C-alpha positions as CSV (number, residue, x, y, z in Angstrom):
1,M,-17.0,-38.0,6.9
2,T,-15.9,-37.0,3.3
3,N,-18.3,-35.2,0.9
4,E,-18.1,-38.3,-1.4
5,R,-19.0,-40.7,1.3
6,A,-21.9,-38.5,2.5
7,T,-23.2,-38.2,-1.0
8,D,-23.0,-42.0,-1.4
9,E,-25.0,-42.5,1.8
10,I,-27.6,-40.0,0.7
11,R,-28.0,-41.9,-2.6
12,T,-28.2,-45.2,-0.7
13,Y,-30.9,-43.8,1.6
14,Y,-33.0,-42.5,-1.4
15,G,-32.5,-45.9,-3.1
16,T,-34.2,-47.7,-0.2
17,L,-37.4,-45.8,-0.7
18,G,-38.4,-47.9,-3.7
19,P,-39.4,-47.0,-7.2
20,V,-40.2,-43.4,-7.9
21,D,-41.6,-41.6,-10.8
22,G,-39.8,-38.9,-12.7
23,E,-41.1,-36.0,-10.7
24,Q,-40.3,-37.7,-7.4
25,R,-36.8,-38.5,-8.5
26,S,-36.2,-34.9,-9.6
27,R,-37.3,-33.7,-6.1
28,R,-35.1,-36.2,-4.4
29,L,-32.1,-35.3,-6.6
30,A,-32.6,-31.6,-5.9
31,K,-32.7,-32.4,-2.1
32,E,-29.6,-34.5,-2.5
33,A,-27.8,-31.5,-4.1
34,Q,-28.9,-29.2,-1.3
35,V,-27.6,-31.5,1.4
36,A,-24.3,-32.1,-0.5
37,A,-23.9,-28.3,-0.8
38,V,-24.3,-27.9,2.9
39,L,-21.8,-30.6,3.6
40,R,-19.3,-29.0,1.3
41,K,-19.7,-25.7,3.1
42,M,-19.2,-27.4,6.5
43,A,-16.1,-29.1,5.2
44,A,-14.5,-26.0,3.7
45,P,-11.8,-24.3,5.9
46,A,-13.2,-21.2,7.7
47,M,-11.7,-17.9,6.6
48,R,-9.6,-16.3,9.3
49,T,-8.6,-12.6,9.5
50,L,-5.3,-11.4,10.7
51,V,-4.8,-7.7,11.4
52,L,-1.2,-6.5,11.2
53,L,-0.1,-3.5,13.1
54,P,3.3,-2.1,11.9
55,G,6.6,-1.2,13.6
56,M,8.3,2.1,14.0
57,E,8.2,2.7,10.2
58,G,4.4,2.6,10.4
59,S,4.1,1.0,7.0
60,A,2.5,-2.2,5.8
61,L,5.2,-2.5,3.2
62,L,7.4,-4.5,5.5
63,F,4.7,-7.0,5.9
64,R,4.8,-7.9,2.2
65,P,6.8,-11.1,2.6
66,L,4.3,-12.3,5.2
67,I,1.3,-11.3,3.2
68,D,2.8,-13.1,0.1
69,S,3.3,-16.3,2.1
70,A,0.0,-16.3,4.0
71,P,-2.3,-19.4,3.5
72,P,-5.3,-18.9,1.2
73,D,-7.7,-19.2,4.1
74,V,-6.1,-16.2,6.0
75,R,-7.4,-12.8,5.1
76,I,-4.8,-10.1,5.9
77,V,-5.7,-6.5,7.0
78,A,-2.4,-4.6,7.1
79,V,-2.6,-1.2,8.7
80,T,-0.4,1.8,7.7
81,Y,0.1,4.7,10.1
82,P,0.0,8.3,8.7
83,P,3.0,10.7,8.5
84,G,3.2,13.8,10.6
85,D,3.6,14.5,14.3
86,R,0.3,13.0,15.5
87,N,1.6,9.4,16.0
88,S,1.3,8.7,19.7
89,Y,-0.6,5.6,20.7
90,E,-3.6,7.7,21.7
91,D,-3.5,9.4,18.3
92,L,-3.4,6.1,16.3
93,L,-5.9,4.1,18.3
94,P,-9.0,5.4,16.7
95,M,-7.8,4.6,13.2
96,V,-6.7,1.1,14.3
97,L,-10.1,0.4,15.8
98,A,-11.7,1.6,12.6
99,A,-9.6,-0.8,10.6
100,L,-10.8,-3.9,12.5
101,P,-13.2,-6.2,10.7
102,A,-16.9,-5.2,11.3
103,A,-18.0,-8.9,11.2
104,G,-16.5,-12.2,11.9
105,S,-13.6,-13.3,14.1
106,F,-10.1,-11.9,13.8
107,Y,-6.6,-11.8,15.4
108,V,-4.3,-8.8,15.9
109,L,-0.5,-8.9,15.6
110,G,1.4,-6.0,17.0
111,W,5.0,-5.8,15.6
112,S,7.7,-3.9,17.5
113,F,6.3,-0.4,18.2
114,S,2.7,-1.7,17.9
115,G,2.9,-4.2,20.7
116,P,1.4,-1.7,23.2
117,M,-1.2,-0.8,20.5
118,A,-2.3,-4.4,20.2
119,L,-2.8,-4.4,24.0
120,M,-4.8,-1.2,23.9
121,V,-7.1,-2.8,21.2
122,A,-7.5,-5.9,23.5
123,E,-8.5,-3.6,26.4
124,R,-11.4,-2.3,24.3
125,R,-12.7,-5.9,23.7
126,P,-14.0,-5.3,20.2
127,P,-16.5,-7.8,19.0
128,G,-14.8,-10.6,17.0
129,L,-11.4,-10.3,18.6
130,R,-10.1,-13.9,19.3
131,G,-6.5,-13.1,20.3
132,I,-3.4,-10.9,20.0
133,A,0.2,-11.7,19.3
134,L,3.3,-9.5,19.9
135,A,6.2,-9.9,17.5
136,S,9.7,-8.5,18.5
137,S,7.8,-6.1,20.8
138,F,7.4,-4.9,24.4
139,V,4.9,-4.3,27.1
140,R,7.2,-2.0,29.1
141,R,9.4,0.8,28.1
142,P,12.0,-0.8,25.7
143,V,15.0,1.2,26.8
144,P,16.3,1.7,30.4
145,L,16.1,5.5,30.2
146,P,14.1,8.0,32.3
147,R,10.8,9.0,30.7
148,W,11.8,12.7,30.5
149,M,14.5,11.8,28.0
150,R,11.7,11.0,25.4
151,H,11.6,14.7,24.8
152,L,15.1,14.4,23.2
153,A,13.6,12.4,20.4
154,R,13.2,15.2,17.9
155,P,12.7,15.1,14.1
156,T,16.3,16.4,13.5
157,L,17.7,13.3,15.2
158,F,15.5,11.0,13.1
159,R,16.6,12.4,9.8
160,L,19.7,10.3,10.2
161,Y,17.8,7.2,11.4
162,P,16.7,5.9,7.9
163,K,20.3,6.0,6.6
164,S,21.7,4.2,9.6
165,Y,19.0,1.6,9.4
166,Q,19.6,1.0,5.7
167,L,23.3,0.6,6.4
168,K,22.6,-2.0,9.0
169,A,20.4,-3.8,6.5
170,L,23.1,-3.7,3.9
171,L,25.6,-5.2,6.3
172,S,23.2,-7.9,7.5
173,G,22.3,-11.3,6.1
174,A,20.8,-11.8,2.6
175,E,17.3,-12.0,4.0
176,V,17.6,-8.5,5.5
177,R,19.4,-7.1,2.5
178,S,16.5,-8.2,0.3
179,L,14.2,-6.0,2.3
180,R,16.4,-2.9,2.0
181,H,14.3,-1.2,-0.7
182,L,11.2,-1.8,1.4
183,V,12.8,-0.2,4.4
184,A,13.9,2.8,2.4
185,E,10.5,3.3,1.0
186,A,8.8,2.9,4.4
187,H,11.1,5.5,6.0
188,R,10.5,7.9,3.1
189,M,6.7,7.6,3.6
190,A,6.9,8.0,7.4
191,G,9.1,11.1,7.6
192,A,11.2,12.2,10.5
193,A,8.4,13.8,12.4
194,A,6.4,10.6,12.6
195,L,9.4,8.5,13.6
196,A,10.3,11.0,16.4
197,C,6.7,11.0,17.6
198,R,6.5,7.2,17.7
199,A,9.9,7.0,19.5
200,R,8.6,9.4,22.2
201,A,5.4,7.3,22.5
202,A,7.4,4.1,23.0
203,M,9.7,5.8,25.6
204,A,6.6,7.0,27.5
205,V,5.2,3.4,28.0
206,A,5.1,2.7,31.8
207,R,7.7,0.4,33.2
C-alpha cells in the first residue's frame, strides 16, 4: 500500500464519523499525521551497513570507487590497517572487532588478504552480523609453498613490491591504470614491514 493510498483511506475513515467540531477535527488531523508518519517510516528503505576489510595494502583507499558508487541506503565502514610489523591476523582482529557497528545489522566483506579475517570475525558471532562475503580471497594458504617459507617474506623483499605492482597496473587495462595513484599511496602508507608481515600471515593459513 502506498503512503498516498493509506492517507486517503485514513481520511475516508475519519469522514465516515460524521460532523465534528473544530477541536475534534484538529485531534483527528493530528492523529492522521501521526499514522501517516509511521507509514512513511515503514515504507522507507532500511539502512544497511557494509564493513570493508582491505587487501594486502591494508588501506581503505582502494575501496574508494566502491564507496563512491554505493547506494544511498548502504552505510560503508572501511577499515584501514596500521603500518608496522604487528599485522598478523591475530594482531589485527581486535581493531577489526572494535570497528564493527555497535548497533544494528551489518555485513562484512573481506578482500584478498582479509578473507581469513572475515572468517575470524564470523567465528566470534558478533551481535548484528548478518553475513560475510569474500572477494578475490582465500580460505586456505594461497600459494603452494611450505609454511616455513613464510619466514623468507622480509621487509627488504617488499621494498620492491610496490614498484612492481605499480608497473603491473600501468601495463593493465584503463580501469586498473586509473587506480595507480591510489595503489601507490596505499603502499606508501603501509610500508615494507607491514606488507611483509601480512604476507607471512597469509602463508601461515592452514591448508
